[in-house]
N, C-alpha and C positions, 0 to 999 in steps of 0.2 A: 646688638644693645646689651650691657651689660651694668649689674649694679656691683659698686664698688663697696657699699658699705648700706647696712639694713637696720632699722631703727625701729622697735617696737614698744607701745606703752599701754599698759593695762587693757590689752588685750590678750581672749580666751586667759588662760592662766601665765602669760608673760606680764609681768609688771612692768618692767626696763630690761629690754633686750637688744645689744648691739652685736652688730655681725658684721665683720672686715669679712667681705666675699673674694672666694678665689674667681678667676674668671676664667676656671673652665668648668669641672667638675667639684660639688661640694655636697659632699655627704653629711646627713645628719641622723645620727643613731643615736637610739633609747629604746626605753620598755614603751610599749602603746599607752597614751594616756599622757607623757609626760611633755607634749608638745611640740613636737617635732611638726604635725602636719598645720600647727598653726602658725609657723612658719612660712610655711610654702602658703600659705592662706592669706596671710599679711602683703606677701608679692603678688597675691591674686589680685588682692586692692590696688595696690599701687600700678597695676597694668591696666587692670577691667573696670576699677573703680567699685567693685564688689566681691566677693568674695564666691569661689567657683562651686560651693556645695550647699553654704546655709543662704536661704533668703530673707533672712532676717537682719538687719545690720545691728539693732540690738543684742541679739543674743552672741553678738562678739563681743560684747563690753566687759571685762574683768568683774566678778561678783563684787557690790560693795564701790564700784566706780561709777564715775557719772559718764565716762563716754571712753574713746580711746584715739588714740594717734599713731600713724605709721607715715613712716620718711624713707627715703633712700637717697644716695647719689648714683645717678645713672651714667652712664656713657657711652654713646651711640656708636657706631661703625664706623662714622667719620670723625669719632672725639672728638664731638658735640657733649660738655655736659650737662645736664638736668640736675636741679633739686624737685623731687618729687614730694608733695606731704598730701595724706590724707588723715582725713580727723572726722569723727563724728561723736553727737553730742545727744544723751538722752532726754536730757530736760526740751531740749528743743526740737527731737527728732529732726536733726538736719545733720546733712553728712557736708562736709569743704572738700575741695580738691584745689590744692594750688601748684603750680609749676612754676619755679624758680622765683617766687614770692610772691604771683598773680595768683591770684582767686580765679579759678576757672568758674565763667558763668554756665557753662553748655558742657556738665560731665560728659556728653555722648562724643564731645571733638578730643577727648583724651582717647579713644579707644583707636586702637592701630598705632599709635605715637609710641609705645613700648609693648611690641606684640610679644603673645606669649602660649605656651601650649602645654596645658594640663591632662597629665594621665593620673586617676587618682580610682579606688575601688568604685568610686561614684557614677564612673564613666560606663562601669559595664552595662547600664539599661542603654548603653546606645546603641549595641548590635542586641541585644535581647528585651528591650524593653517595650513601651508604647511609641507611637509616632511621633508624639510630642518631642521624646527624646532626643529620636535623630534630626526635626525639627530645629532642637535646642543646638546640636551640634553643626549644622551646616548654616546655622543663622552667628553663632559666634565667629566661625570662620570667616564668614564673607565680611561681617562687619569690620573686623578687625582691618580687611582689607581693601574695603569699598567703603567711603564715608556716605554717598550718595542712600546706598543700599539701607543702613542703619539710619538715615533719617526717613525712607519708607516705611521702615519696619517700625518705627515709634510710632509715627503718622497712622499706620493701618492697624495697630492693635488700639490707638486712641478711639478711631472711628468705628472701628470693632464693638468696641467697650458700651459708645453712647446709640451704636445699632441695636444690638442684643439688646440694651434697654428698653428701648422702644418696645424691641420686637413681646419681652415679656412682659410689660406693664400692659399690652394689649391682649396677651395669651389668656383667651377663656372669657374673653369680653367680646365688644365689639372688632373687627380685624383693621388694624393700622394702615392708615390712609397712606395711598400711595404715592399722594404729594408730601406726605409727611416725609415716608423713606427716603424717595429721589435723591435731595442733596448728600442724602450719606451712601446712597448706594453709587453715586458716579465717584465721589472721594474714594470710596471703597476698591470699585473698581479699577481707578486710575494708580493708585499704589499698590491694590494686590497684581496688578497684571507687572508692574516693575518687578517685585518681589518673585512671582512665579519664574517669570524671562530670566532673570539672574542668576536663579538658582539653577536652572535646567543650563545655562551657559558653564555655572560652576561644575556642576558633573562631569560636563565635557572636559572641561579644562584640570579636573583633579583625578581623573579616571589613572592618566598614567602613572600619576605621583602614588597613587593606592599598587598598582601593580608593582611599581620597583620596590616599593617598601616590604610588600609582601614577601616578594621574592629573598629579599634581604635578611628577612628574619624568619623563616620557615622554609627557601630554597622552593626549586620550582616542583611542579607535580599536581599542583592546583592553582586553577584561575580565579581571581577576586575579581567580582565587577558590581558598581555603584548606578542605579539609575535613578529617576526622579518619577514618582506618579502622582502627579497634576492634578487636582479635583475640577479644575477650570477647559483645559486644553488634554488634547491626546497627544498632540505633536511634542515632538522631544527638542524642536531647535525651534519653539516660535516665536515669531515676532510682537513685538508690543500692541500694535491693534487685532492681532490674531488673540492674542490673551485676554485681551478687552472683549472683544466681541463674543469669544468663550466664556469670561466670567458674566457678562450681560446676561446671554442665554441661561445658563446653570440657574442664575438669581431668578429669573422668570419664569424658570422649568419648578424651583423648589421654591415659589411665594406660599403657595396653602399650607404645605410643610412647615417652614419657616413660624407661620403664622399660628400654626396648629401647636408648635413646638419651644416656641417662643425664644428662638437664638437661629443666628445663622450658620445657616448648613453646609455651606461651598467657600471655598477661599483657600490661599496659602495656609491658613490655619488648620487647615483640615488635610494637608495633603502630606506624604511619604516619600523617605527615603528608603529605596529598596536596595539590600545588602545581599548578596549573594556571591557562593561558591561553587564551581563547578557547574554553574547555573541552576543551583539551588539555592532557596532562602538558608541565609544565616540564620534567622532569628528561628526559623521552622525545622529545620535540621540539622545545623552545626552541631558539633562535640565541643565541650566545655574549653577544651585546648583548640578549638576551630574560633569559638569565641573570642579567647584572649590572644589569639595570634591575630587576628581582623582588627579587631582594638587598637595592638600599638602600632600596626600597619598605619590604620586610620590617624593616629597622633602624629607618626613619623611623615606620613604624607602631609598633614596639615602644617609643621614644621616647615617643609622644603618649598610648599605653597607661598606660605605666608612669608617666607624670607626671598622670595622673587617678588610677589608681589608689593610686599611693604617698605621692598628694599633696604630691610632689618631683619639682621639675625633675630631670631626669637629666643627669648629666655623660656627654656624647658623646667617644665616640674614634673617630677616622678614620683607619688605618693604611695608607699608600700607596695610599688609595681612585681619588684624581683620574687617577693612571697610567692606570688600567683602565677608566676612562669618554671617552667623547668629547667635544670642548670644549661642545658644546650640553649635554648632562647633568650635565657636572662646573659650569659657570655656575651650572647651577639650583640644581644640591645646595649649591654654594656660597651663594648668595644664602639659601638656605632655612636653612642654618648660623647666619646673622645673627640669626634670630628662635629661636632653639633654647637659650640660654642658653649654659652655657660646653662651649668645644669643643675639643678636642686635635689637633690634624691634623700627620701625617706628611708630608714631600714630599722630593724630589730636586733640583725646580727651582722656584725660586719665579715665575716667569713665568708658571706654571699660575693663578697668584694674583693677576691684575691688580686686582683690587675690592679686595684689603687691602694693596694697593701703597703707598698715602701711609697710614702710622701715626697713629692716633687713638686716643681714650682707650677704653679695654677690648680693645684688640686688640694684639697683642704677636708679634713675629716673633723667634724662637731659633734662632742656629746653632751644630748637634752636631757635634763634632769629636773622633772618641776620646774618647768618655766624659764630654766636657766639654763644657756648654753656654759658649760664648766672648763670645756676646753676647745682651743681652734689653732688651725696653723694659719699661721700668717699668710694671706694671699702675696701674690707678685703680679704686678699689673704695669705693661710696656705699652708705651703709645708710639 
């Protein structure tokens, strides 16, 4: 997948920006706060229908404007063209997604059509933050490669909210009746078991990609690993039936505690993705450099995993990544991006990119200042 042109209107500090994208590496240069990351965020909207770091669409609207619009001309690996449009209205509090002029009723159906991998400073919590940060990582990757997983996840979260509301309203008063919870329990168990089994399978599928990416970035000598710690089953490769039975037992075991605290205490929303280097927890024991290396390896592994599962080359967004890496790792990552399809890179200093200093077909440098792209080398696409 490649974007040939990206158009941004009333988005953050971009009033009206048009970028003719290069098919390989696109380097966005400028000082902090000038609008480089906003371009990557706009691309995120086109691929995921949402920002990769902001939780509210309204915050992306330019000050004094009533809404934003981002659009692009995209070209798939087999040369199928798409016109993608995402707009948001503050007044209606409504987001609209269109593909080839037709409004998409279910926005989740877009996820995976235009696969994307994002590496930004906000991703740092993936290795060092809370379990929710690692669950977010695994959910985004699987959702882009598996439509049924995304639907299970959406429905699970809906049922979880309803069940938690019932538990919370009963907290401190009469215990919630079992017959009232039972319909929610069964749906939660069914969807939750599907999620748990798919996550466990993903970990097994993803591990070889992670090891290969880690060696590419850091060389040999350290062994990375990834495992899934489920709250409903101890089996590393559970069947759906085993996951359902385990979930049902844990809900019954935690019934009194859930009624005491007014919330659901077990399920995929409580699970953990465990990262290790040489058998030691990355979160607890890794150095700052190891955290950075592991995170970059995760994202490179994500790229190759999605490329195979989606049968489409993901777009790679690297936001201020090279300032976080030493020179050796920066060069390895930069060399790697030359073979990873279309990449968008933000940076404050072009001297960190000596290998792309000499412009050539397929590579472009852009200078971003106060929400305007003041220079761009024309792109060259060959079909």
